[in-house]
C-alpha positions in Angstrom: 112.4 101.6 97.6 113.1 99.3 94.7 116.4 99.3 92.8 114.9 101.9 90.5 114.2 104.2 93.5 110.4 103.6 93.4 108.2 102.2 96.1 107.2 98.5 96.0 103.8 98.4 94.2 101.4 96.2 96.1 98.0 94.7 95.4 95.7 93.3 98.0 93.3 90.4 97.3 90.4 90.5 99.8 89.0 93.6 101.4 87.8 92.2 104.7 88.5 93.4 108.2 92.3 92.6 108.4 92.8 94.4 105.1 90.7 97.4 105.9 91.6 97.8 109.5 95.2 96.7 109.6 97.1 96.1 106.4 96.0 99.2 104.4 96.6 101.7 107.3 100.0 100.1 107.9 101.0 100.2 104.2 99.8 103.8 103.7 102.2 104.8 106.5 105.3 103.3 104.7 107.1 105.6 102.2 108.5 102.6 100.3 105.1 100.9 99.8 102.5 102.0 97.2 99.2 100.2 97.2 98.0 100.4 93.6 95.2 97.8 93.4 92.7 95.8 95.4 90.3 93.0 94.6 87.2 91.6 96.3 84.2 89.6 95.1 81.9 92.0 97.0 81.8 95.1 94.8 80.3 97.3 97.4 83.0 96.5 99.9 85.6 96.7 97.2 84.6 100.2 96.2 84.2 101.4 99.8 87.7 100.3 100.8 89.3 101.5 97.6 87.6 104.9 97.9 88.6 105.3 101.5 92.3 104.6 100.8 92.3 106.2 97.3 93.4 103.1 95.5 93.1 103.5 91.7 92.8 100.0 90.4 90.0 97.7 91.7 88.5 94.4 90.5 86.0 91.8 91.6 88.2 89.1 90.0 91.6 88.5 91.6 93.0 87.2 88.3 92.6 90.7 86.8 94.7 92.1 89.6 97.4 89.5 89.0 97.4 90.4 85.3 98.4 93.9 86.2 102.1 94.2 85.3 102.5 97.3 87.5 102.1 95.2 90.6 105.3 93.9 92.3 103.8 92.1 95.3 100.5 90.6 96.3 98.9 90.1 99.7 96.4 87.2 99.9 93.8 88.1 102.5 90.8 85.9 101.5 89.2 83.1 103.6 91.6 80.2 104.3 90.0 77.8 101.9 91.1 80.0 99.0 94.6 80.9 100.2 96.6 78.3 98.2 94.6 78.7 95.0 95.2 82.5 95.0 98.8 82.2 96.2 99.7 79.7 93.5 98.2 82.0 90.9 100.2 84.9 92.3 103.4 83.0 91.9 102.5 82.0 88.4 102.0 85.7 87.7 105.5 86.5 88.9 104.6 88.4 92.1 106.2 88.5 95.5 103.8 86.9 97.9 102.4 87.7 101.3 99.8 85.1 102.6 97.7 85.5 105.7 97.6 82.8 108.3 96.7 79.9 108.4 98.1 78.9 105.0 95.5 76.2 104.5 93.6 73.4 106.4 95.2 70.9 104.1 98.9 70.0 104.4 98.9 68.6 100.9 97.9 72.0 99.5 100.6 73.7 101.6 103.2 71.3 100.2 102.1 72.2 96.7 102.6 75.8 97.5 106.0 75.2 99.1 107.1 73.2 96.1 106.0 75.9 93.6 107.6 78.7 95.7 110.9 76.7 95.7 111.0 77.2 91.9 110.3 80.9 92.1 112.8 83.7 92.7 110.1 85.8 94.4 109.9 86.5 98.2 107.2 84.6 100.0 106.1 85.2 103.6 103.3 84.3 106.0 101.4 86.9 108.0 102.2 86.1 111.6 102.4 89.7 112.7 103.1 89.0 116.4 106.6 88.0 115.5 107.3 91.7 114.9 105.9 92.9 118.2 108.6 95.0 119.9 108.1 93.6 123.4 107.8 90.0 122.3 111.1 90.3 120.4 112.7 91.7 123.6 111.2 88.8 125.5 112.6 86.4 123.0 116.1 87.7 123.6 115.7 87.3 127.3 114.5 83.8 126.9 117.3 82.9 124.5 119.9 84.4 126.8 119.2 81.7 129.4 118.6 84.2 132.2 115.3 82.5 133.1 117.1 79.2 133.8 115.6 75.9 132.7 112.3 76.7 131.1 109.2 74.9 132.5 106.1 76.5 130.9 104.8 79.0 128.4 101.2 80.3 128.9 99.4 82.5 126.4 95.9 84.1 126.5 94.2 85.6 123.5 90.6 86.8 123.8 88.5 89.2 121.8 85.4 91.3 122.0 83.9 90.1 118.7 80.1 90.3 118.9 79.5 89.8 115.2 81.6 88.2 112.5 81.3 87.4 108.8 79.4 84.1 108.1 82.5 82.2 107.2 84.1 83.2 110.6 81.3 81.4 112.5 82.0 77.9 111.0 85.1 75.7 111.5 84.6 74.1 108.1 85.1 77.5 106.3 88.0 78.6 108.5 86.3 80.3 111.5 86.4 79.9 115.2 89.0 80.6 117.9 91.1 77.7 117.1 91.7 78.4 113.4 91.6 82.2 113.6 93.3 82.8 116.9 95.2 79.7 118.2 97.4 79.4 115.2 99.0 82.7 116.2 99.8 81.2 119.6 101.2 78.0 118.0 103.6 80.1 116.0 104.6 82.2 119.0 105.4 79.0 121.0 107.9 78.0 118.3 109.2 81.6 117.7 109.9 82.4 121.4 111.2 79.0 122.5 113.0 77.8 119.4 111.6 74.3 119.8 108.8 72.2 118.2 105.4 71.1 119.5 105.2 67.3 119.9 101.7 66.6 121.3 98.5 68.7 121.9 95.3 68.2 123.8 92.4 70.6 123.1 89.0 71.3 124.7 86.6 73.5 122.7 83.1 74.9 123.4 80.8 76.0 120.6 77.5 77.8 120.8 76.2 80.2 118.2 79.6 79.9 116.5 82.0 77.0 116.3 84.9 77.1 118.7 83.9 80.2 120.6 86.1 79.2 123.5 89.0 76.8 123.7 92.0 75.7 125.7 95.0 74.0 124.2 97.7 72.2 126.2 100.9 70.9 124.6 104.2 69.3 125.2 107.2 70.8 123.4 110.1 68.7 122.1 112.3 69.7 125.1 109.6 68.9 127.7 108.3 72.4 128.2 104.6 72.6 128.8 102.6 75.1 126.7 99.1 76.2 127.5 96.8 78.6 125.6 93.4 80.0 126.5 91.3 81.5 123.7 87.9 83.1 123.6 86.0 85.0 120.8 83.3 86.9 122.7 84.5 88.3 126.0 87.1 91.1 126.5 90.3 92.0 124.7 93.4 90.3 126.1 96.7 89.2 124.5 99.3 88.1 127.0 102.3 85.8 126.9 104.2 84.4 129.9 107.3 82.2 130.0 108.3 80.6 133.3 111.8 79.3 134.1 113.3 78.0 137.3 115.3 81.3 137.7 112.7 83.8 136.5 109.7 84.8 134.5 109.0 87.1 131.6 105.6 88.3 130.8 104.3 90.5 127.9 100.9 92.2 127.7 100.8 92.9 123.9 98.3 95.7 124.3 100.3 97.8 126.7 103.2 100.1 125.8 104.9 99.1 129.1 103.7 95.5 128.9 107.1 93.8 129.4 107.7 92.4 132.9 110.7 90.4 134.0 111.0 89.1 137.5 113.2 86.6 139.5 111.6 83.3 140.4 111.6 84.1 144.1 109.6 87.3 143.7 105.9 87.5 144.2 103.7 90.0 142.3 102.9 92.1 145.3 106.6 92.7 146.2 107.0 96.4 146.8 110.4 96.6 145.1 109.0 94.9 142.0 106.0 97.2 142.0 108.2 100.3 142.2 110.4 99.1 139.4 107.3 98.6 137.3 106.3 102.2 137.9 109.8 103.5 136.9 109.7 101.3 133.8 106.2 102.7 132.8 107.5 106.3 133.3 110.5 105.6 131.1 108.3 104.1 128.3 105.6 106.7 128.4 107.3 109.6 126.5 108.2 107.5 123.4 104.8 105.9 123.5 103.1 109.3 123.4 105.4 110.7 120.8 105.1 107.7 118.5 101.4 107.1 119.3 102.1 103.4 119.3 99.9 102.5 122.2 100.5 98.9 123.1 102.7 98.3 120.0 100.2 95.7 118.7 98.9 97.7 115.7 102.5 98.6 114.8 103.2 94.9 114.2 101.5 95.2 110.8 103.7 98.0 109.6 106.7 96.2 111.0 105.9 92.9 109.2 105.3 94.8 105.9 108.5 96.8 106.3 110.5 93.6 106.9 108.9 92.0 103.8 109.6 95.1 101.6 113.2 95.2 102.9 113.6 91.5 101.9 112.3 92.3 98.4 114.6 95.3 98.0 117.7 93.8 99.6 117.2 90.2 98.4 117.5 88.9 102.0 115.5 86.0 103.5 112.1 86.6 105.1 111.9 85.7 108.8 108.5 83.9 108.6 108.6 81.2 105.9 106.2 78.9 104.3 107.7 76.1 106.4 106.9 78.1 109.5 103.3 78.4 108.2 103.2 74.7 107.6 104.4 73.8 111.1 101.8 76.1 112.7 99.1 74.6 110.6 100.1 71.0 111.5 99.8 72.0 115.2 96.4 73.5 114.4 95.2 70.3 112.6 96.3 68.2 115.6 94.5 70.6 117.9 91.3 70.3 115.8 91.6 66.5 115.7 92.0 66.5 119.5 89.0 68.7 120.0 86.9 66.3 117.9 88.2 63.1 119.6 88.7 64.2 123.2 92.2 62.6 123.1 95.7 64.0 122.9 97.2 64.0 119.4 100.8 63.8 118.3 101.5 66.6 115.9 103.5 64.4 113.6 100.5 62.2 113.1 98.0 65.0 112.4 
């Protein structure tokens, strides 16, 4: 609730899949959020989404939404090429700002947004929802505790079962493909979990009907840790993170309620004691998972990131995921795209 005791009034610009399937269901479940307006250039999609979620104000021009004085905060969920344009307009209109990832494919544009935001009193955050995943946050605490010993490698896998995507999602130049849409999440997670920066990347990508349908990215972190990510748009659904240290390993399956696994370095996956402990852990986690219907906790990340943003607005406290975080993830992404095109490793600072 705001200082007046009323929910934060939110408008969403863009009614595509992430708005319709993730943000709106999450926001509708939060008592201190009130979605009062949506905008989209596609009037049929706009009305379909607004009708489904009973949203009173709707417009095919995002500027009309921004002119609405009843709106406190705006979410920018349009294709990446329009992110900065709409975000700058939202700040000029005096709105708190949530921008989906990646911020832009142009660092100069991002710097313009950062400069403008620095002159605003409004809260601004970037939509890296995996930062709010319950199990990944537990894994982060384990990593930061030092119990894994000297870290050697982080390995992430993100694959999807997309068989059809909007036209813009099929082209790298318009912001589509596994690198731009998916890998940027992994780049942010590397930084978030390890607390270090990415120095150099090497990317291999395969395109077919769509650009960058499948890709691998290898990287060296600033402390020498090796990072590897595998990405694929058109196979099965998988979202796993594994961090290996000399004393142990932590692994998270983001789609499972009991997806956190910690094991000493000397253990092998088939060890009977380890398997029994996994069964006991699953049994402990099952009741709250059933009661809360959170499944693998992945969908809940959207509600958690919105709750954090709303709390920051109400309490005037810093957001966790800043525009600088968004810029750093984008710079890694640009280095990755450059590497995929050249077939050579690329230093992130030179991207």
